[in-house]
KEMI-569631 format. One record per residue (C-alpha): residue in one letter; x, y negated, z negated. Coordinates in nm, 4 decimals. Example, Ala and Ser with C-alpha at 12.3 -4.5 7.8 and 13.67 -1.06 7.14 Angstrom:
% residues 2
 residu       px       py       pz
      A   1.2300   0.4500  -0.7800
      S   1.3670   0.1060  -0.7140
***
This chain:
% residues 505
 residu       px       py       pz
      M   0.0082   0.0145  -0.0117
      W   0.2683  -0.2569  -0.0894
      I   0.5910  -0.2231   0.0855
      A   0.9045  -0.4052  -0.0474
      D   1.1490  -0.2672   0.2086
      Q   1.1334  -0.4700   0.5286
      G   1.3476  -0.2028   0.7248
      D   1.5995  -0.4372   0.8374
      G   1.8339  -0.4204   0.5341
      T   1.6289  -0.6789   0.3726
      Y   1.3480  -0.6513   0.0923
      S   1.0550  -0.8647  -0.0362
      N   0.9749  -0.9474  -0.3742
      P   0.8314  -0.7892  -0.5924
      I   0.9142  -0.4737  -0.4993
      L   0.6387  -0.2993  -0.6911
      Y   0.3313  -0.4748  -0.6621
      T   0.2189  -0.2384  -0.9977
      D   0.1803  -0.2648  -1.3440
      Y   0.4672  -0.1289  -1.4608
      S   0.5299  -0.3629  -1.7504
      D   0.7931  -0.4609  -1.9557
      P   1.0577  -0.2213  -1.7171
      D   1.4063  -0.1639  -1.8218
      A   1.6176   0.0199  -1.6176
      I   2.0152   0.1981  -1.5923
      R   2.2099   0.3518  -1.3256
      V   2.3748   0.6936  -1.3737
      G   2.5873   0.7819  -1.1154
      E   2.4370   0.7041  -0.7774
      D   2.0905   0.7201  -0.9656
      Y   1.8607   0.4123  -1.1113
      F   1.5920   0.5220  -1.3599
      M   1.3677   0.2675  -1.4857
      I   1.0605   0.2929  -1.7411
      A   0.7828   0.0930  -1.8574
      S   0.5503   0.0443  -2.1571
      S   0.1856   0.2070  -2.0860
      F   0.0233   0.1480  -2.4162
      C  -0.2670   0.4067  -2.5151
      N  -0.2737   0.5721  -2.1688
      T  -0.1348   0.8973  -2.1300
      P   0.0918   1.0884  -2.0106
      A   0.3166   0.7988  -2.1612
      V   0.5860   0.5660  -2.0818
      P   0.6333   0.6292  -1.6722
      L   0.9668   0.7163  -1.5227
      L   1.0718   0.6124  -1.2293
      H   1.3831   0.6849  -0.9774
      S   1.5476   0.4926  -0.6762
      K   1.8891   0.5208  -0.5012
      D   1.8516   0.1412  -0.3750
      L   1.6908  -0.0374  -0.6322
      V   1.4004  -0.1360  -0.3861
      N   1.2394   0.1913  -0.2997
      W   1.1086   0.3740  -0.6333
      K   0.8908   0.6956  -0.7476
      V   0.7479   0.7857  -1.0321
      I   0.9249   1.1007  -1.1345
      N   0.8032   1.1841  -1.4998
      Y   0.6481   1.0623  -1.8110
      I   0.8674   1.0388  -2.1543
      M   0.5571   1.1610  -2.3883
      D   0.3156   1.3834  -2.2573
      K   0.0936   1.2475  -2.5608
      L   0.0959   1.0087  -2.8096
      P   0.2175   1.1630  -3.1502
      F  -0.1217   1.0359  -3.3598
      E  -0.5077   1.1697  -3.3560
      Y  -0.6362   0.8389  -3.3546
      Y  -0.4888   0.7710  -3.0023
      D  -0.7628   1.0752  -2.9097
      K  -0.9631   0.7746  -2.8445
      P  -0.8373   0.4478  -2.6811
      V  -0.6598   0.1879  -2.9005
      H  -0.6647  -0.1250  -2.6456
      G  -0.3488  -0.2988  -2.6574
      C  -0.1840  -0.0349  -2.8967
      G   0.0663   0.2310  -2.8375
      T   0.3802   0.2324  -2.6426
      W   0.5272  -0.1272  -2.6260
      A   0.8527  -0.2366  -2.4379
      P   1.0697   0.0267  -2.4417
      A   1.4394   0.0597  -2.3477
      I   1.6215   0.3421  -2.1376
      R   2.0131   0.4302  -2.2130
      F   2.2680   0.7294  -2.1083
      H   2.5411   0.8160  -2.3406
      E   2.7540   1.1022  -2.3253
      G   2.5463   1.3066  -2.1082
      T   2.2163   1.2375  -2.2984
      Y   1.9318   1.0122  -2.1795
      Y   1.7694   0.8202  -2.4456
      V   1.4409   0.6247  -2.4765
      F   1.3588   0.4124  -2.7467
      I   0.9927   0.3559  -2.7765
      P   0.8076   0.0970  -3.0221
      M   0.4893   0.1469  -3.1400
      P   0.4145  -0.1775  -3.3271
      D   0.1681  -0.0156  -3.5915
      E   0.3824   0.3056  -3.6497
      G   0.7597   0.2371  -3.5955
      I   1.0391   0.2756  -3.3562
      M   1.0194   0.6341  -3.1713
      M   1.2978   0.8372  -2.9693
      C   1.2968   1.0627  -2.7231
      K   1.5798   1.2204  -2.5457
      T   1.6995   1.4542  -2.2835
      T   1.9597   1.5892  -2.0628
      D   1.7658   1.6201  -1.7379
      P   1.5435   1.2912  -1.6831
      W   1.3292   1.5330  -1.4449
      G   1.2149   1.7999  -1.6920
      K   1.0906   1.7928  -2.0523
      W   1.1887   1.5282  -2.2867
      S   1.2090   1.5797  -2.6603
      E   0.9314   1.4862  -2.9102
      P   0.9406   1.1649  -2.9907
      A   1.1235   1.1174  -3.3408
      Y   1.1348   0.8024  -3.5780
      V   1.4246   0.6043  -3.5597
      R   1.2848   0.3699  -3.8172
      K   0.9164   0.4376  -3.9327
      V   0.8377   0.0619  -4.0170
      V   0.5109  -0.1977  -3.8604
      G   0.5710  -0.4904  -3.6279
      W   0.9194  -0.4136  -3.4914
      I   0.9408  -0.4188  -3.1197
      D   1.1571  -0.4319  -2.8076
      P   1.4095  -0.1883  -2.9685
      C   1.7521  -0.1322  -2.7409
      P   2.0149   0.1109  -2.8510
      F   2.3898   0.0387  -2.7903
      W   2.7167   0.2322  -2.8487
      D   3.0348   0.0370  -2.9057
      E   3.3959   0.1677  -2.7908
      D   3.4643   0.2561  -3.1531
      G   3.1657   0.5170  -3.1490
      K   2.9603   0.3007  -3.3682
      A   2.5883   0.2693  -3.2223
      Y   2.3492  -0.0412  -3.2928
      M   1.9740  -0.1211  -3.2469
      V   1.8819  -0.4803  -3.1345
      T   1.4790  -0.5291  -3.1963
      A   1.2617  -0.8524  -3.2024
      F   0.9313  -0.8626  -3.4006
      A   0.5062  -0.8765  -3.3068
      R   0.3752  -1.1794  -3.5106
      S   0.0222  -1.0181  -3.4905
      R   0.1813  -0.7108  -3.7063
      I   0.4213  -0.8678  -3.9280
      G   0.3630  -1.2180  -3.9327
      F   0.6535  -1.3857  -3.7731
      K   0.7996  -1.3908  -3.4154
      S   1.1166  -1.5577  -3.2381
      M   1.3584  -1.3617  -3.4472
      L   1.6341  -1.0821  -3.3483
      Y   1.7551  -0.7985  -3.5656
      M   2.0586  -0.6112  -3.5567
      S   2.0440  -0.2325  -3.7250
      P   2.3674   0.0241  -3.7414
      I   2.1899   0.3309  -3.6636
      E   2.3056   0.6997  -3.6389
      P   2.5327   0.7814  -3.3021
      D   2.2744   1.0245  -3.2284
      C   2.0006   0.7831  -3.2763
      S   1.8131   0.9790  -3.5843
      G   1.7832   0.6927  -3.7676
      V   1.9104   0.3728  -3.9166
      L   2.1907   0.3302  -4.1355
      G   2.1350   0.0372  -4.3830
      D   1.9340  -0.2441  -4.3507
      G   2.1220  -0.4543  -4.0827
      Q   2.0516  -0.8084  -4.0754
      F   1.8813  -1.0967  -3.8689
      I   2.1309  -1.2129  -3.6107
      Y   1.9501  -1.4757  -3.4301
      D   1.6639  -1.7502  -3.4954
      G   1.5014  -1.8970  -3.1557
      H   1.2294  -2.0979  -3.3023
      A   1.4229  -2.4122  -3.2028
      T   1.5300  -2.3482  -2.8890
      Q   1.4160  -2.0080  -2.7561
      P   1.0556  -1.9843  -2.8952
      T   0.8920  -1.6153  -2.8579
      I   1.2591  -1.4643  -2.8075
      E   1.1582  -1.0977  -2.7422
      G   1.2397  -0.7889  -2.5427
      P   1.6152  -0.8029  -2.6214
      K   1.8820  -0.5742  -2.4119
      L   2.1928  -0.5148  -2.5620
      Y   2.5226  -0.4979  -2.3439
      K   2.9339  -0.5506  -2.3183
      R   3.1596  -0.6989  -2.0640
      N   3.4727  -0.8591  -2.0742
      G   3.4751  -0.8603  -2.4701
      Y   3.1751  -1.0249  -2.5051
      Y   2.8464  -0.8573  -2.6366
      Y   2.5591  -0.9758  -2.4382
      I   2.1890  -0.9819  -2.5354
      F   1.9382  -1.0503  -2.2168
      A   1.6133  -1.1849  -2.3747
      P   1.2993  -1.3547  -2.2204
      A   1.1801  -1.6483  -2.4293
      G   0.9017  -1.9396  -2.3801
      G   0.5767  -1.7212  -2.3577
      V   0.5269  -1.4402  -2.0724
      K   0.3632  -1.6830  -1.8100
      P   0.5145  -2.0010  -1.9137
      G   0.8656  -1.8595  -2.0191
      W   1.2268  -1.8075  -1.8858
      Q   1.5188  -1.5546  -1.9087
      T   1.7608  -1.6492  -2.1473
      V   2.1014  -1.4721  -2.2249
      L   2.2976  -1.4788  -2.5675
      R   2.6634  -1.4094  -2.5830
      S   2.9004  -1.3810  -2.8986
      K   3.2749  -1.1631  -2.9546
      N   3.0847  -1.0484  -3.2920
      I   2.7866  -0.7982  -3.2567
      Y   2.6412  -0.9929  -3.5452
      G   2.6943  -1.3221  -3.3803
      P   2.6837  -1.6283  -3.3938
      W   2.5767  -1.6162  -3.0657
      E   2.5592  -1.8805  -2.7794
      E   2.2718  -1.9392  -2.5620
      K   2.1805  -2.0168  -2.2059
      I   1.8813  -2.0332  -1.9803
      V   2.0104  -1.8266  -1.6623
      L   1.6418  -1.7924  -1.5132
      H   1.3437  -1.9786  -1.4686
      Q   1.0468  -2.0475  -1.2101
      G   1.1889  -2.3525  -1.0489
      N   1.0353  -2.4417  -0.7331
      S   0.9527  -2.0782  -0.6689
      P   0.5789  -1.9110  -0.7134
      V   0.7125  -1.6459  -0.9954
      N   0.5715  -1.7524  -1.2846
      G   0.7480  -1.6722  -1.6221
      P   1.0663  -1.4723  -1.4918
      H   1.0469  -1.2236  -1.7896
      Q   1.1889  -0.9501  -1.9586
      G   1.3987  -0.6785  -1.7433
      A   1.7244  -0.5181  -1.7287
      W   2.0884  -0.5511  -1.5837
      V   2.1991  -0.2689  -1.3674
      D   2.5223  -0.2589  -1.1443
      T   2.6107  -0.0723  -0.7877
      P   2.8595   0.1665  -0.7998
      D   3.0677  -0.0867  -0.6018
      G   3.0399  -0.3723  -0.8362
      Q   2.7372  -0.5797  -0.7479
      D   2.5028  -0.6885  -1.0217
      W   2.1214  -0.7140  -0.9983
      F   1.8142  -0.7927  -1.2483
      L   1.4998  -0.6049  -1.2461
      H   1.2480  -0.8384  -1.4355
      F   0.8406  -0.8513  -1.4447
      Q   0.6178  -1.1188  -1.3527
      D   0.2474  -1.1234  -1.4736
      V  -0.0076  -1.1851  -1.1818
      G  -0.3216  -1.1207  -1.4381
      N  -0.5723  -0.8657  -1.2663
      A  -0.2617  -0.6321  -1.0861
      G  -0.0789  -0.6707  -1.4457
      R   0.3241  -0.7022  -1.4708
      I   0.4644  -0.6355  -1.1433
      V   0.8413  -0.5803  -1.0795
      H   1.0935  -0.8045  -0.9274
      L   1.4474  -0.7693  -0.8104
      Q   1.7116  -1.0581  -0.8458
      P   2.0722  -1.1135  -0.7214
      M   2.2992  -1.1732  -1.0066
      H   2.6637  -1.2823  -1.0389
      W   2.8587  -1.3898  -1.3117
      E   3.0469  -1.7303  -1.3872
      N   3.2419  -1.8130  -1.6790
      D   3.1640  -1.4911  -1.8450
      W   2.7718  -1.6151  -1.7988
      P   2.5545  -1.4174  -1.5639
      V   2.3496  -1.6221  -1.3247
      I   2.0375  -1.4881  -1.1526
      G   1.8649  -1.5463  -0.8713
      V   1.9186  -1.8146  -0.6265
      N   1.9494  -2.2116  -0.5934
      A   2.1333  -2.2253  -0.9678
      V   2.1595  -2.5571  -1.1493
      D   2.3996  -2.5453  -1.4399
      G   2.4177  -2.1760  -1.4220
      C   2.0015  -2.1288  -1.4227
      G   1.8854  -1.9914  -1.0990
      E   1.5339  -1.9124  -0.9652
      P   1.3756  -1.6185  -0.8149
      V   1.4229  -1.5128  -0.4801
      L   1.1211  -1.4021  -0.2401
      R   1.3411  -1.2245  -0.0240
      Y   1.7230  -1.0997   0.0228
      K   1.9683  -0.8590   0.1458
      K   1.9171  -0.5043   0.0033
      P   2.1579  -0.3945  -0.2817
      E   2.4478  -0.2359  -0.1070
      V   2.4725   0.1161  -0.2276
      G   2.6873   0.2774  -0.0072
      A   2.4005   0.4691   0.2079
      T   2.0664   0.4021   0.3317
      Y   1.7781   0.5812   0.2104
      P   1.3842   0.6057   0.3253
      I   1.1360   0.3437   0.2873
      D   0.9231   0.5046  -0.0336
      T   0.6530   0.4136  -0.2814
      P   0.4883   0.5438  -0.5686
      E   0.2137   0.7833  -0.5068
      D  -0.1790   0.6300  -0.4841
      S  -0.4122   0.8534  -0.2490
      D  -0.4721   1.1634  -0.3771
      F  -0.6075   1.4420  -0.1959
      F  -0.5740   1.6843  -0.4948
      E  -0.3904   1.9829  -0.2884
      G  -0.1411   2.0845  -0.5660
      D  -0.1945   2.2717  -0.8468
      C  -0.1339   1.9778  -1.1295
      L  -0.2362   1.5923  -1.1182
      G  -0.0086   1.3358  -0.9046
      L   0.1973   1.1429  -1.1450
      Q  -0.0088   0.8378  -1.0259
      W  -0.2742   0.9429  -1.2912
      Q  -0.3122   0.8616  -1.6567
      W  -0.5818   0.9085  -1.8781
      N  -0.7253   0.6078  -2.1021
      A  -0.6222   0.8030  -2.4136
      N  -0.4897   1.1324  -2.5414
      Y  -0.5971   1.3888  -2.3071
      K  -0.7144   1.7555  -2.3278
      R  -0.6155   1.9931  -2.0402
      E  -0.9799   2.1367  -2.0372
      W  -1.0934   1.8333  -1.9105
      Y  -1.0140   1.9127  -1.5427
      E  -0.9383   2.1813  -1.2865
      L  -0.7486   2.1763  -0.9624
      K  -0.8908   2.4378  -0.7253
      D  -0.9371   2.4753  -0.3684
      G  -0.8427   2.1338  -0.2627
      Q  -1.0637   1.9540  -0.5334
      L  -1.0247   1.8039  -0.8592
      L  -1.2881   1.9160  -1.1031
      L  -1.3608   1.6777  -1.3689
      H  -1.5754   1.8316  -1.6591
      A  -1.8153   1.6336  -1.8190
      Q  -1.7287   1.5656  -2.1942
      A  -1.9726   1.4743  -2.4390
      A  -2.0304   1.1073  -2.5175
      D  -2.2167   0.8927  -2.7280
      P  -2.5059   0.7003  -2.5118
      K  -2.4048   0.3875  -2.7291
      T  -2.0241   0.3920  -2.6572
      Q  -1.9074   0.1326  -2.3794
      L  -1.7016   0.2895  -2.0748
      C  -1.4073   0.0993  -2.2090
      D  -1.3945   0.3320  -2.4686
      I  -1.4352   0.6735  -2.3266
      S  -1.0997   0.8631  -2.3460
      N  -1.1420   1.0727  -2.0364
      L  -1.1316   0.8257  -1.8108
      L  -0.8948   0.9430  -1.5051
      L  -0.7051   0.6030  -1.3816
      Q  -0.4355   0.4681  -1.1856
      K  -0.2575   0.1427  -1.1534
      W  -0.3286  -0.1057  -0.8885
      P  -0.0835  -0.0579  -0.5904
      A  -0.1718  -0.4047  -0.4068
      P  -0.3293  -0.7077  -0.4291
      E  -0.6028  -0.6213  -0.1969
      F  -0.7510  -0.2897  -0.1222
      S  -1.0368  -0.0729  -0.0814
      I  -1.0939   0.3053  -0.2744
      T  -1.3155   0.5708  -0.1141
      T  -1.3920   0.8875  -0.2886
      C  -1.6094   1.1389  -0.1918
      L  -1.7913   1.3517  -0.4987
      Q  -1.9771   1.6705  -0.4846
      L  -2.2743   1.6731  -0.7449
      E  -2.4176   1.9973  -0.7273
      Q  -2.2726   2.1157  -1.0570
      M  -2.3877   1.8429  -1.2833
      K  -2.6133   1.9213  -1.5702
      D  -2.8807   1.7014  -1.7729
      G  -2.7449   1.3846  -1.9277
      D  -2.4178   1.4089  -1.7264
      V  -2.2928   1.0700  -1.5752
      A  -2.0122   1.0645  -1.3541
      G  -1.8481   0.7851  -1.0779
      L  -1.5655   0.5464  -0.9722
      V  -1.4946   0.3003  -1.2644
      S  -1.2495  -0.0436  -1.2439
      L  -1.1465  -0.0844  -1.5782
      G  -0.9990  -0.4095  -1.7100
      G  -1.1084  -0.6704  -1.9513
      C  -1.4339  -0.7104  -1.7327
      Y  -1.4783  -0.3715  -1.6261
      T  -1.7138  -0.2111  -1.3926
      A  -1.8671   0.1606  -1.2619
      L  -2.0930   0.2730  -0.9663
      A  -2.1862   0.6120  -1.1584
      V  -2.4567   0.8581  -1.0722
      Q  -2.6616   0.9688  -1.3817
      K  -2.8591   1.3159  -1.3936
      I  -3.2020   1.2751  -1.6035
      N  -3.4530   1.5543  -1.6196
      G  -3.3319   1.7116  -1.3268
      K  -3.3256   1.4237  -1.1057
      M  -2.9737   1.1856  -0.9795
      Q  -2.9892   0.8172  -1.0354
      L  -2.7567   0.5653  -0.9043
      Q  -2.6527   0.3161  -1.1886
      Q  -2.3937   0.0052  -1.2179
      R  -2.2229  -0.0036  -1.5692
      T  -2.0648  -0.3333  -1.6379
      G  -1.8804  -0.4761  -1.9521
      N  -1.6166  -0.6242  -2.1423
      W  -1.3624  -0.4153  -2.4024
      T  -1.4149  -0.7215  -2.6481
      K  -1.7697  -0.7004  -2.6759
      D  -2.0107  -0.4229  -2.7481
      D  -2.3026  -0.5039  -2.4815
      E  -2.2628  -0.2776  -2.1472
      I  -2.5152  -0.3804  -1.8854
      R  -2.6442  -0.0667  -1.7417
      T  -2.8501  -0.1359  -1.4010
      G  -3.0612   0.1226  -1.2086
      L  -2.9484   0.1215  -0.8291
      G  -3.2630   0.3735  -0.7433
      E  -3.2721   0.7572  -0.7237
      W  -2.9869   0.9584  -0.5412
      N  -3.1266   1.2521  -0.3086
      S  -2.8287   1.4003  -0.2104
      D  -2.5674   1.6759  -0.3479
      V  -2.2630   1.4635  -0.2014
      I  -2.2121   1.0837  -0.2551
      Y  -1.9413   0.8719  -0.0944
      M  -1.8176   0.5863  -0.3091
      Q  -1.5981   0.2779  -0.2149
      M  -1.4792  -0.0246  -0.3831
      K  -1.3227  -0.3133  -0.2191
      V  -1.0899  -0.5585  -0.4019
      E  -1.0429  -0.9022  -0.2546
      K  -0.8078  -1.1799  -0.3540
      E  -0.7028  -0.9626  -0.6329
      T  -1.0388  -1.0502  -0.8253
      Y  -1.3590  -0.9469  -0.6459
      R  -1.4702  -0.5875  -0.6858
      T  -1.7498  -0.4826  -0.4795
      F  -1.8915  -0.1323  -0.4409
      Y  -2.0330   0.0573  -0.1429
      V  -2.2394   0.3953  -0.1113
      G  -2.3363   0.6701   0.1259
      T  -2.4051   0.9946   0.2533
      T  -2.1372   1.0067   0.4534
      E  -1.8234   0.7825   0.4745
      E  -1.9320   0.6117   0.8008
      N  -2.2631   0.4789   0.6707
      L  -2.1669   0.3456   0.3373
      Q  -2.3645   0.0515   0.2227
      P  -2.3392  -0.2181  -0.0006
      V  -2.5100  -0.1683  -0.3465
      G  -2.4603  -0.3255  -0.7190
      Q  -2.3403  -0.6575  -0.8134
      M  -1.9764  -0.8266  -0.7378
      V  -1.7869  -0.8214  -1.0716
      E  -1.4994  -1.0350  -1.1091
      A  -1.1871  -0.8524  -1.2682
      T  -0.9875  -0.9591  -1.5341
      P  -0.6799  -0.8211  -1.7386
      G  -0.7092  -0.5975  -2.0124
      R  -0.5114  -0.6152  -2.3132
      W  -0.1351  -0.6408  -2.2006
      V  -0.2240  -0.4310  -1.8646
      G  -0.3957  -0.4843  -1.5324
      V  -0.6668  -0.3439  -1.3968
      K  -0.6897   0.0306  -1.3326
      D  -0.9273   0.2390  -1.1342
      G  -1.0234   0.5881  -1.0958
      L  -1.2813   0.8776  -1.1892
      F  -1.4744   1.0244  -1.4688
      A  -1.7315   1.2523  -1.5807
      I  -1.9359   1.2204  -1.9048
      N  -2.2375   1.4000  -2.0832
      E  -2.4492   1.1597  -2.2755
      Q  -2.6748   1.4132  -2.4361
      G  -2.4025   1.5457  -2.6579
      A  -2.4149   1.8880  -2.5002
      A  -2.1697   2.0630  -2.2875
      G  -2.2134   1.9056  -1.9800
      G  -2.1262   2.0290  -1.5943
      S  -1.8823   1.8912  -1.3544
      V  -1.8563   1.6830  -1.0452
      A  -1.5717   1.7893  -0.7594
      A  -1.3633   1.5153  -0.6079
      D  -1.2656   1.5728  -0.2577
      Y  -1.0284   1.2877  -0.2168
      F  -0.9076   0.9476  -0.3917
      V  -0.8014   0.7056  -0.0863
      Y  -0.6288   0.3480  -0.1108
      Q  -0.6722   0.1707   0.2330
      E  -0.5457  -0.1678   0.3253
      L  -0.8408  -0.4432   0.3703
***
């Protein structure tokens, strides 16, 4: 849907028009790995891979489920916040902050394989954005920020000595930087070392109006010099925010960061970077060492040319497991679905009829892949039972869905619309449905306007229901997908999806 690689040796930003929020990345040999936050969705913390920093694929998730039972239901805005990934002595480590539970760690020697179960680095409330670091003397550290919503303050950074195997902290550590005066809301710190300097790359100023700050010191506990190295400038890229410094095998430097565009979420950009007087300069048109984002640029030189590629989106359900583009709205259960004979079978799960759709766990969702698109799906309805409700959902702050509901043996079309901050879901009847097959389509225009279409074939789709403007969720962009529930409290039936296809408008 969104192609960043221009096929002529250049790329355009964003490299991913998709909500891979709070990205962090590393290079290991000729491979790049990037992770992102995913809040209450599972599997949790997507892991992407690239060979050239422009063409990316989702290859795995760090956690299959969130390690607390209360995430069996959606807890909007909670769960996994901005993680960090590092490679040390043959092992990949991912630090995952859960602001209500603590700093968790997962590790592996094979990023494509199974990651370890999450274990506490520190059980604490309000600590966020951790990043581990190993010094030349073998000592290990963790830098963190703070969430005012949990702990009562922000704009501070803290350094903790930790066990070299990341199994816990060693002592209490100390506050190392106060950004209130010049770098308010400093957060998302990433810790590096170069030419005898310790560097902390950390965004400040808030997500949309903010900028990228770098701190440096000869001592890991400071004092720290500070410099703003990337801002919006004259570009359309608001708040160039939180990301990762990576290099190429031949020594080029690059910076990955996100931009919050609202409904599509926090999309990912790639900026050129170089060093002047032991300070990084990111982007182009630098004034006093502070650059602005590029919109198009020469691709990184990585020693080879790799195929143009993007994360998966459309799905014809031909495999024996769900595609990695899919996440559930909360911790999931394997019995919720089957993949059989080229179809996805969604088994209707019991749901309280008073529960808003946004608070249903078994919504199967994926991120927006572009600013404008259509989604078309075909659902087979013959296995639905009384009380079942199934259809196509678009989840955000303001959500909407086109559904089929079976009542007393008859099918009814219905549109459901609501807001996750309120408890007043509107359910509008749209007439009877007299077929065992339904084709549903949703169009998204100008990153905002969602309209539904329905028909007994894909060729005779007709508009139905009301246009509903999209709004983002709690720290996340809009997600779209499928669902099947039963509101009579009994074992429900099932619906079979033949495909879920994205197309350009």
